[in-house]
DRENDO-1510 file (C-alpha; in Angstrom, 1 decimal, always signed):
<recs>
REC; n; res; u; v; w
REC; 1; MET; +216.0; +36.2; +160.2 .
REC; 2; SER; +212.7; +38.0; +159.7 .
REC; 3; ASN; +210.7; +36.8; +156.7 .
REC; 4; LEU; +210.7; +40.4; +155.6 .
REC; 5; PHE; +214.4; +40.2; +154.7 .
REC; 6; GLU; +214.4; +36.8; +153.1 .
REC; 7; PRO; +214.6; +36.4; +149.3 .
REC; 8; PHE; +211.3; +36.1; +147.5 .
REC; 9; ALA; +210.4; +34.7; +144.1 .
REC; 10; MET; +208.2; +37.0; +142.1 .
REC; 11; GLY; +207.3; +35.2; +139.0 .
REC; 12; GLY; +210.6; +34.4; +137.3 .
REC; 13; ARG; +212.6; +36.9; +139.4 .
REC; 14; GLN; +214.4; +36.3; +142.6 .
REC; 15; LEU; +214.0; +39.4; +144.8 .
REC; 16; ALA; +216.7; +40.0; +147.5 .
REC; 17; ASN; +213.9; +40.6; +150.1 .
REC; 18; ARG; +210.2; +41.4; +150.5 .
REC; 19; ILE; +210.7; +45.1; +150.7 .
REC; 20; ALA; +209.6; +47.4; +147.8 .
REC; 21; MET; +210.3; +51.1; +147.4 .
REC; 22; ALA; +206.9; +52.7; +146.6 .
REC; 23; PRO; +206.5; +55.2; +143.8 .
REC; 24; MET; +207.0; +58.8; +144.9 .
REC; 25; THR; +206.9; +62.0; +142.8 .
REC; 26; ARG; +210.1; +64.0; +143.3 .
REC; 27; SER; +209.9; +66.5; +140.4 .
REC; 28; ARG; +213.6; +66.7; +139.6 .
REC; 29; ASN; +213.3; +66.8; +135.7 .
REC; 30; PRO; +212.5; +70.3; +134.3 .
REC; 31; ASP; +212.9; +69.0; +130.7 .
REC; 32; GLY; +211.0; +65.7; +131.4 .
REC; 33; VAL; +214.0; +63.6; +130.7 .
REC; 34; PRO; +215.6; +61.3; +133.4 .
REC; 35; ASN; +219.2; +62.3; +134.2 .
REC; 36; ASP; +222.2; +61.4; +136.3 .
REC; 37; LEU; +220.6; +62.6; +139.5 .
REC; 38; ASN; +217.8; +60.1; +139.0 .
REC; 39; ALA; +220.2; +57.3; +138.4 .
REC; 40; VAL; +222.1; +58.1; +141.7 .
REC; 41; TYR; +218.8; +58.5; +143.6 .
REC; 42; TYR; +217.4; +55.1; +142.6 .
REC; 43; GLY; +220.8; +53.4; +142.7 .
REC; 44; GLN; +221.3; +54.5; +146.3 .
REC; 45; ARG; +218.0; +52.8; +147.3 .
REC; 46; ALA; +218.5; +49.6; +145.4 .
REC; 47; ASP; +218.9; +47.4; +148.5 .
REC; 48; ALA; +215.2; +47.1; +148.2 .
REC; 49; GLY; +214.2; +43.9; +146.5 .
REC; 50; LEU; +211.9; +45.8; +144.2 .
REC; 51; ILE; +211.9; +49.5; +143.2 .
REC; 52; ILE; +208.8; +51.1; +141.7 .
REC; 53; THR; +209.5; +54.4; +140.1 .
REC; 54; GLU; +207.7; +57.7; +140.4 .
REC; 55; GLY; +204.7; +58.1; +138.3 .
REC; 56; THR; +205.8; +58.4; +134.7 .
REC; 57; PRO; +203.5; +60.1; +132.1 .
REC; 58; ILE; +202.6; +58.1; +129.0 .
REC; 59; SER; +202.0; +61.2; +126.8 .
REC; 60; PRO; +202.1; +65.0; +127.0 .
REC; 61; THR; +198.4; +65.1; +127.8 .
REC; 62; ALA; +198.9; +62.6; +130.7 .
REC; 63; GLU; +200.8; +65.1; +132.8 .
REC; 64; GLY; +199.5; +67.0; +135.9 .
REC; 65; TYR; +202.8; +67.9; +137.6 .
REC; 66; LEU; +205.7; +70.0; +136.4 .
REC; 67; PHE; +209.2; +68.6; +136.2 .
REC; 68; ILE; +208.4; +64.9; +136.1 .
REC; 69; PRO; +210.2; +62.4; +133.8 .
REC; 70; GLY; +208.0; +60.8; +131.0 .
REC; 71; LEU; +208.3; +57.7; +129.0 .
REC; 72; TYR; +207.1; +58.7; +125.5 .
REC; 73; THR; +210.2; +60.0; +123.7 .
REC; 74; PRO; +213.5; +58.4; +122.7 .
REC; 75; GLN; +215.3; +60.9; +124.9 .
REC; 76; GLN; +213.3; +59.8; +127.9 .
REC; 77; VAL; +213.9; +56.1; +127.1 .
REC; 78; ALA; +217.6; +56.8; +127.0 .
REC; 79; GLY; +217.5; +58.7; +130.3 .
REC; 80; TRP; +215.6; +55.9; +132.0 .
REC; 81; ARG; +218.2; +53.4; +130.8 .
REC; 82; LYS; +220.8; +55.2; +133.1 .
REC; 83; VAL; +218.4; +54.5; +136.0 .
REC; 84; THR; +217.7; +50.8; +135.3 .
REC; 85; THR; +221.5; +50.2; +134.8 .
REC; 86; ALA; +222.3; +51.7; +138.2 .
REC; 87; VAL; +219.6; +49.7; +139.9 .
REC; 88; HIS; +220.4; +46.4; +138.2 .
REC; 89; ALA; +224.1; +46.9; +139.1 .
REC; 90; LYS; +223.0; +46.6; +142.8 .
REC; 91; GLY; +220.8; +43.5; +142.2 .
REC; 92; ALA; +217.4; +45.0; +142.5 .
REC; 93; ALA; +214.4; +44.7; +140.2 .
REC; 94; ILE; +212.8; +47.9; +138.9 .
REC; 95; PHE; +209.3; +48.5; +137.5 .
REC; 96; SER; +208.2; +51.8; +135.9 .
REC; 97; GLN; +204.9; +53.2; +137.2 .
REC; 98; ILE; +203.2; +54.4; +134.0 .
REC; 99; TRP; +200.7; +57.2; +134.6 .
REC; 100; HIS; +197.9; +59.3; +133.2 .
REC; 101; VAL; +196.5; +61.8; +135.7 .
REC; 102; GLY; +193.2; +62.5; +133.8 .
REC; 103; ARG; +191.3; +65.4; +135.3 .
REC; 104; VAL; +193.9; +66.0; +138.1 .
REC; 105; SER; +195.7; +68.5; +135.9 .
REC; 106; HIS; +195.8; +72.1; +134.9 .
REC; 107; VAL; +195.7; +73.8; +131.5 .
REC; 108; SER; +199.3; +74.9; +132.1 .
REC; 109; ASN; +200.4; +71.2; +132.2 .
REC; 110; GLN; +198.7; +70.5; +128.9 .
REC; 111; PRO; +200.1; +71.0; +125.4 .
REC; 112; GLY; +198.8; +74.3; +124.0 .
REC; 113; GLY; +196.8; +75.0; +127.2 .
REC; 114; ILE; +194.0; +72.6; +126.2 .
REC; 115; ALA; +191.6; +71.1; +128.8 .
REC; 116; PRO; +192.7; +67.9; +130.6 .
REC; 117; VAL; +190.9; +64.8; +129.6 .
REC; 118; SER; +189.0; +62.3; +131.8 .
REC; 119; SER; +186.2; +59.7; +131.9 .
REC; 120; THR; +184.0; +62.7; +132.7 .
REC; 121; GLY; +183.5; +66.4; +132.3 .
REC; 122; GLN; +183.1; +66.8; +136.1 .
REC; 123; ILE; +185.8; +68.9; +137.7 .
REC; 124; ALA; +187.9; +67.4; +140.5 .
REC; 125; ARG; +186.6; +69.6; +143.4 .
REC; 126; ASN; +189.0; +70.8; +146.1 .
REC; 127; SER; +191.9; +69.2; +144.1 .
REC; 128; GLN; +195.2; +70.7; +143.0 .
REC; 129; ALA; +197.8; +69.9; +140.4 .
REC; 130; TRP; +201.3; +71.3; +140.3 .
REC; 131; GLY; +201.5; +73.8; +137.4 .
REC; 132; LEU; +202.1; +77.4; +136.6 .
REC; 133; THR; +200.4; +80.0; +138.8 .
REC; 134; GLU; +199.0; +83.3; +137.5 .
REC; 135; ASP; +202.4; +85.0; +137.7 .
REC; 136; GLY; +204.0; +82.2; +135.7 .
REC; 137; THR; +205.9; +80.6; +138.6 .
REC; 138; PRO; +205.5; +76.9; +139.6 .
REC; 139; GLY; +203.1; +76.1; +142.3 .
REC; 140; ALA; +199.8; +74.5; +143.4 .
REC; 141; VAL; +197.0; +75.3; +141.0 .
REC; 142; ASP; +193.3; +74.3; +141.2 .
REC; 143; ALA; +192.5; +71.4; +138.8 .
REC; 144; SER; +191.0; +72.7; +135.5 .
REC; 145; THR; +187.6; +71.6; +134.1 .
REC; 146; PRO; +188.2; +68.4; +132.1 .
REC; 147; ARG; +186.8; +67.2; +128.8 .
REC; 148; ALA; +185.3; +63.7; +128.6 .
REC; 149; LEU; +187.2; +61.5; +126.2 .
REC; 150; THR; +185.3; +60.3; +123.2 .
REC; 151; THR; +185.1; +56.5; +122.9 .
REC; 152; GLY; +187.7; +56.5; +120.1 .
REC; 153; GLU; +190.0; +58.7; +122.3 .
REC; 154; VAL; +189.7; +56.2; +125.1 .
REC; 155; TYR; +191.1; +53.5; +122.8 .
REC; 156; GLY; +193.9; +56.0; +121.9 .
REC; 157; VAL; +194.8; +56.3; +125.6 .
REC; 158; ILE; +194.9; +52.5; +125.9 .
REC; 159; ALA; +197.3; +52.4; +123.0 .
REC; 160; ASP; +199.5; +55.1; +124.7 .
REC; 161; PHE; +199.7; +52.9; +127.8 .
REC; 162; ALA; +200.8; +50.0; +125.7 .
REC; 163; GLU; +203.4; +52.1; +123.9 .
REC; 164; ALA; +204.8; +53.4; +127.1 .
REC; 165; ALA; +205.1; +49.9; +128.5 .
REC; 166; ALA; +207.1; +48.9; +125.4 .
REC; 167; ASN; +209.3; +51.9; +125.9 .
REC; 168; ALA; +209.9; +50.8; +129.5 .
REC; 169; ILE; +211.1; +47.5; +128.4 .
REC; 170; GLU; +213.4; +49.2; +125.8 .
REC; 171; ALA; +214.7; +51.3; +128.7 .
REC; 172; GLY; +215.7; +48.2; +130.6 .
REC; 173; PHE; +212.9; +48.0; +133.2 .
REC; 174; ASP; +211.9; +44.6; +134.5 .
REC; 175; GLY; +208.2; +45.6; +134.0 .
REC; 176; ILE; +205.6; +48.2; +134.5 .
REC; 177; GLU; +203.0; +49.1; +137.1 .
REC; 178; LEU; +199.9; +50.8; +135.8 .
REC; 179; HIS; +198.9; +53.6; +138.1 .
REC; 180; GLY; +195.3; +52.8; +138.8 .
REC; 181; ALA; +195.1; +54.5; +142.2 .
REC; 182; SER; +194.9; +57.8; +144.0 .
REC; 183; GLY; +192.2; +59.4; +141.9 .
REC; 184; TYR; +193.9; +59.4; +138.6 .
REC; 185; LEU; +192.6; +58.4; +135.2 .
REC; 186; ILE; +192.1; +54.7; +135.7 .
REC; 187; GLU; +190.3; +55.3; +138.9 .
REC; 188; GLN; +188.2; +58.0; +137.3 .
REC; 189; PHE; +186.8; +55.2; +135.1 .
REC; 190; LEU; +186.5; +52.8; +138.0 .
REC; 191; ASN; +184.6; +55.2; +140.3 .
REC; 192; LEU; +180.8; +54.8; +139.7 .
REC; 193; VAL; +180.1; +58.4; +140.7 .
REC; 194; VAL; +182.8; +60.1; +138.8 .
REC; 195; ASN; +182.3; +58.0; +135.7 .
REC; 196; ASP; +179.1; +59.3; +134.2 .
REC; 197; ARG; +179.6; +58.0; +130.7 .
REC; 198; THR; +177.0; +56.3; +128.5 .
REC; 199; ASP; +179.2; +54.3; +126.2 .
REC; 200; GLU; +180.8; +50.9; +126.7 .
REC; 201; PHE; +183.0; +52.4; +129.4 .
REC; 202; ARG; +180.0; +53.6; +131.4 .
REC; 203; GLY; +180.3; +53.7; +135.2 .
REC; 204; ASP; +176.8; +52.5; +136.2 .
REC; 205; THR; +177.5; +48.9; +135.3 .
REC; 206; LEU; +180.2; +46.6; +136.8 .
REC; 207; LYS; +181.5; +45.6; +133.4 .
REC; 208; GLY; +181.5; +49.1; +132.0 .
REC; 209; ARG; +183.5; +50.8; +134.8 .
REC; 210; THR; +186.1; +48.0; +134.8 .
REC; 211; GLN; +186.3; +47.9; +131.0 .
REC; 212; PHE; +189.0; +50.6; +130.7 .
REC; 213; VAL; +191.4; +49.1; +133.2 .
REC; 214; LEU; +191.0; +45.6; +131.9 .
REC; 215; ALA; +191.4; +46.6; +128.3 .
REC; 216; THR; +194.5; +48.6; +129.2 .
REC; 217; ILE; +196.0; +45.6; +131.0 .
REC; 218; ASP; +195.3; +43.3; +128.1 .
REC; 219; ALA; +196.9; +45.8; +125.6 .
REC; 220; VAL; +200.0; +46.0; +127.8 .
REC; 221; ILE; +200.2; +42.2; +128.2 .
REC; 222; ALA; +199.9; +41.9; +124.4 .
REC; 223; ARG; +203.0; +44.1; +124.1 .
REC; 224; ILE; +205.3; +43.1; +126.9 .
REC; 225; GLY; +203.8; +39.9; +128.5 .
REC; 226; ALA; +201.9; +39.3; +131.7 .
REC; 227; GLU; +205.0; +38.6; +133.8 .
REC; 228; ARG; +206.1; +42.2; +133.2 .
REC; 229; THR; +202.7; +43.7; +133.9 .
REC; 230; ALA; +201.4; +44.9; +137.3 .
REC; 231; ILE; +198.9; +47.5; +138.6 .
REC; 232; ARG; +198.4; +49.7; +141.7 .
REC; 233; VAL; +194.9; +50.3; +143.0 .
REC; 234; SER; +193.5; +52.1; +146.0 .
REC; 235; PRO; +190.0; +50.8; +147.0 .
REC; 236; TYR; +188.1; +53.2; +149.2 .
REC; 237; SER; +190.4; +56.2; +148.4 .
REC; 238; GLY; +188.8; +59.6; +148.5 .
REC; 239; LEU; +191.8; +61.5; +147.0 .
REC; 240; PHE; +191.1; +64.1; +144.3 .
REC; 241; ASP; +187.3; +64.0; +144.8 .
REC; 242; MET; +186.8; +60.3; +144.5 .
REC; 243; ALA; +183.4; +59.7; +145.9 .
REC; 244; GLN; +182.6; +56.7; +148.1 .
REC; 245; TYR; +179.8; +54.4; +146.7 .
REC; 246; PRO; +178.2; +51.2; +148.0 .
REC; 247; GLU; +179.6; +49.0; +145.2 .
REC; 248; ILE; +183.3; +49.6; +146.0 .
REC; 249; GLU; +183.8; +46.1; +147.4 .
REC; 250; GLU; +182.0; +44.5; +144.5 .
REC; 251; THR; +184.0; +46.5; +142.0 .
REC; 252; TYR; +187.4; +45.6; +143.4 .
REC; 253; LEU; +186.8; +42.0; +144.2 .
REC; 254; TYR; +185.5; +41.5; +140.7 .
REC; 255; LEU; +188.7; +43.2; +139.5 .
REC; 256; ALA; +190.7; +40.9; +141.7 .
REC; 257; ASP; +189.1; +37.9; +140.1 .
REC; 258; GLU; +189.8; +39.3; +136.6 .
REC; 259; LEU; +193.4; +40.1; +137.4 .
REC; 260; SER; +193.9; +36.6; +138.8 .
REC; 261; LYS; +193.1; +35.2; +135.4 .
REC; 262; ARG; +195.9; +37.3; +133.8 .
REC; 263; ASN; +198.9; +36.0; +135.8 .
REC; 264; LEU; +200.3; +39.4; +136.4 .
REC; 265; ALA; +203.7; +40.1; +138.1 .
REC; 266; TYR; +201.8; +41.6; +141.1 .
REC; 267; VAL; +199.0; +43.7; +142.3 .
REC; 268; HIS; +199.9; +46.7; +144.5 .
REC; 269; LEU; +197.2; +47.9; +147.0 .
REC; 270; ILE; +197.6; +51.2; +148.8 .
REC; 271; ASN; +196.0; +52.1; +152.0 .
REC; 272; GLN; +195.3; +55.9; +151.6 .
REC; 273; ARG; +194.8; +56.5; +155.3 .
REC; 274; SER; +198.5; +57.5; +155.5 .
REC; 275; ARG; +197.7; +60.3; +153.0 .
REC; 276; GLY; +194.7; +61.7; +154.9 .
REC; 277; SER; +192.0; +59.7; +153.0 .
REC; 278; PHE; +189.7; +56.9; +153.9 .
REC; 279; ALA; +191.3; +53.8; +155.4 .
REC; 280; LEU; +191.3; +50.4; +153.7 .
REC; 281; PRO; +188.9; +48.3; +155.9 .
REC; 282; PRO; +190.9; +45.6; +157.6 .
REC; 283; GLU; +188.5; +42.9; +156.5 .
REC; 284; PHE; +188.7; +44.0; +152.9 .
REC; 285; LEU; +192.4; +43.0; +152.6 .
REC; 286; ALA; +191.6; +39.5; +153.6 .
REC; 287; LYS; +188.7; +39.4; +151.1 .
REC; 288; PHE; +190.9; +40.7; +148.3 .
REC; 289; ARG; +193.6; +38.2; +149.2 .
REC; 290; ALA; +191.1; +35.4; +148.8 .
REC; 291; HIS; +190.1; +36.6; +145.4 .
REC; 292; TYR; +193.5; +37.6; +144.0 .
REC; 293; LYS; +195.7; +34.5; +143.6 .
REC; 294; GLY; +199.0; +36.2; +142.6 .
REC; 295; VAL; +201.7; +38.3; +144.4 .
REC; 296; LEU; +200.2; +41.0; +146.5 .
REC; 297; ILE; +202.0; +44.2; +147.6 .
REC; 298; LEU; +200.6; +46.6; +150.2 .
REC; 299; ALA; +201.7; +50.2; +150.9 .
REC; 300; GLY; +200.6; +52.9; +153.2 .
REC; 301; GLY; +201.9; +53.8; +156.6 .
REC; 302; MET; +204.0; +50.6; +156.7 .
REC; 303; THR; +206.3; +49.7; +159.6 .
REC; 304; ARG; +208.6; +46.8; +160.0 .
REC; 305; GLU; +206.4; +45.2; +162.7 .
REC; 306; GLY; +203.3; +45.7; +160.6 .
REC; 307; ALA; +204.9; +44.3; +157.5 .
REC; 308; GLU; +206.2; +41.2; +159.3 .
REC; 309; GLN; +202.8; +40.5; +160.8 .
REC; 310; LEU; +201.0; +40.9; +157.4 .
REC; 311; ILE; +203.4; +38.6; +155.7 .
REC; 312; ALA; +203.3; +36.0; +158.6 .
REC; 313; ASP; +199.5; +36.1; +158.3 .
REC; 314; ASP; +199.7; +35.5; +154.6 .
REC; 315; LEU; +197.8; +38.6; +153.8 .
REC; 316; ILE; +200.5; +40.1; +151.6 .
REC; 317; ASP; +203.8; +39.0; +150.0 .
REC; 318; ILE; +205.7; +42.2; +149.8 .
REC; 319; ALA; +205.6; +45.4; +151.9 .
REC; 320; ALA; +206.1; +48.7; +150.2 .
REC; 321; PHE; +207.7; +51.7; +152.0 .
REC; 322; GLY; +207.4; +55.2; +150.6 .
REC; 323; GLU; +208.5; +58.3; +152.4 .
REC; 324; ALA; +210.9; +56.5; +154.7 .
REC; 325; PHE; +213.1; +55.8; +151.6 .
REC; 326; ILE; +213.5; +59.6; +151.0 .
REC; 327; ALA; +215.8; +60.3; +153.8 .
REC; 328; ASN; +217.0; +56.8; +154.4 .
REC; 329; PRO; +218.7; +55.4; +151.3 .
REC; 330; ASP; +219.8; +52.4; +153.4 .
REC; 331; LEU; +216.3; +51.8; +154.7 .
REC; 332; VAL; +216.5; +48.0; +154.4 .
REC; 333; GLU; +219.6; +47.9; +156.6 .
REC; 334; ARG; +218.0; +50.3; +159.1 .
REC; 335; LEU; +214.9; +48.2; +159.4 .
REC; 336; LYS; +216.9; +45.0; +159.6 .
REC; 337; ASN; +219.1; +46.3; +162.4 .
REC; 338; ASP; +216.4; +48.5; +164.2 .
REC; 339; TRP; +218.5; +51.6; +163.5 .
REC; 340; PRO; +216.8; +54.9; +163.9 .
REC; 341; LEU; +215.3; +56.5; +160.8 .
REC; 342; THR; +216.4; +60.0; +159.6 .
REC; 343; PRO; +213.4; +62.3; +159.2 .
REC; 344; ALA; +213.0; +63.9; +155.7 .
REC; 345; ASN; +212.9; +67.6; +155.0 .
REC; 346; ARG; +209.5; +68.1; +153.4 .
REC; 347; ALA; +210.7; +71.4; +151.9 .
REC; 348; HIS; +212.8; +69.4; +149.5 .
REC; 349; TYR; +210.3; +66.7; +148.5 .
REC; 350; TYR; +209.4; +68.3; +145.2 .
REC; 351; GLY; +211.7; +70.1; +142.7 .
REC; 352; GLY; +215.1; +71.5; +143.2 .
REC; 353; SER; +218.5; +69.9; +142.9 .
REC; 354; ALA; +220.6; +67.2; +144.7 .
REC; 355; VAL; +219.7; +68.8; +148.0 .
REC; 356; GLY; +217.1; +66.7; +149.8 .
REC; 357; TYR; +217.3; +64.2; +147.0 .
REC; 358; ILE; +220.6; +62.3; +146.9 .
REC; 359; ASP; +222.5; +63.9; +149.8 .
REC; 360; TYR; +221.0; +62.0; +152.7 .
REC; 361; PRO; +223.7; +60.0; +154.4 .
REC; 362; THR; +223.4; +56.3; +155.3 .
REC; 363; TYR; +223.5; +55.3; +159.0 .
REC; 364; ASP; +227.1; +54.2; +158.7 .
REC; 365; ASP; +228.0; +57.5; +157.0 .
REC; 366; ARG; +226.3; +59.5; +159.8 .
REC; 367; GLN; +228.1; +57.5; +162.5 .
REC; 368; LEU; +231.4; +58.1; +160.9 .
REC; 369; GLY; +230.7; +61.7; +160.1 .
REC; 370; ARG; +230.9; +61.2; +156.3 .
REC; 371; PRO; +228.8; +63.3; +153.9 .
REC; 372; GLY; +225.9; +62.0; +151.9 .
REC; 373; ALA; +226.4; +61.2; +148.2 .
REC; 374; GLY; +225.0; +64.6; +147.1 .
REC; 375; LYS; +227.9; +66.3; +148.9 .
REC; 376; GLN; +230.4; +64.3; +146.9 .
REC; 377; ARG; +230.9; +64.1; +143.2 .
REC; 378; VAL; +227.9; +62.8; +141.3 .
</recs>
């Protein structure tokens, strides 16, 4: 059997295979509370050894997209418990990706229409959030001008991350993944060009620009333990106006060294080439692997063949698949048996109902002419 489908020990957990379902925003929660649809959706895909949820805001000011489930109220904790119960019933592990979008937001996403907050007051040029358009209907809106967090407020956001992590454990998650990628708040601190601060979190020093992420990780570890703490990062990403700078490699290899000291559950790298951004240089993955001593996940344009080669070469431990999971709830079986993949309908990626969410049939269902779960009783 391919090593991709063999069980894998991730810390104290035994995963059924080395396949992870990558986090993907689906915007199915108008009230911000996880519901029965979410439980069905994640449960359908729990043949993956590890599921990482969609980005989950840690506070009302962390949001940049309408209709996404949060993790900062008792109602949200109770809703997520439905999801973790469904996933655990099928034997998978599930981590919540906790999220603050920072400046990639719009005033319509913010409580009382206030400005989004960030490491900086620089607007994210040519970047859009998903908020309320001028006529009051949901849609793509240009990111609003942000306000730089005060030093005291930065520590408040760190506390929000730690509180959301504790909420995740209460909801039954096996752990959390800090969303430190894709141009959102953590990366807004890490990026030397975007981070124009002059305090202890300043971007023009290596220690300063990594201070926010490391302080956040340490705060989360203090609340839930290192074995339940993970992070996703995207070196070289240009998404949401993330400028390239000569010190990228230095920054992320230093971060790899620091993360190694903390014995995390895993580090999750994403190659943003599949999202139209800069590619992760091939030689960088080997360098990062040499610096980071723990479990390493890679996402971004993954194929079975590519995943197997990366694992065989000891460059990664787990391969994360994203969009392929949308229309293929049985993706693990399809990959294992070389069955064809169903293409997803992009019109149903964000928002809406069960359609394009839980109604995709498995390969066996399709062969037998059976409907998908969404066409049956939920």
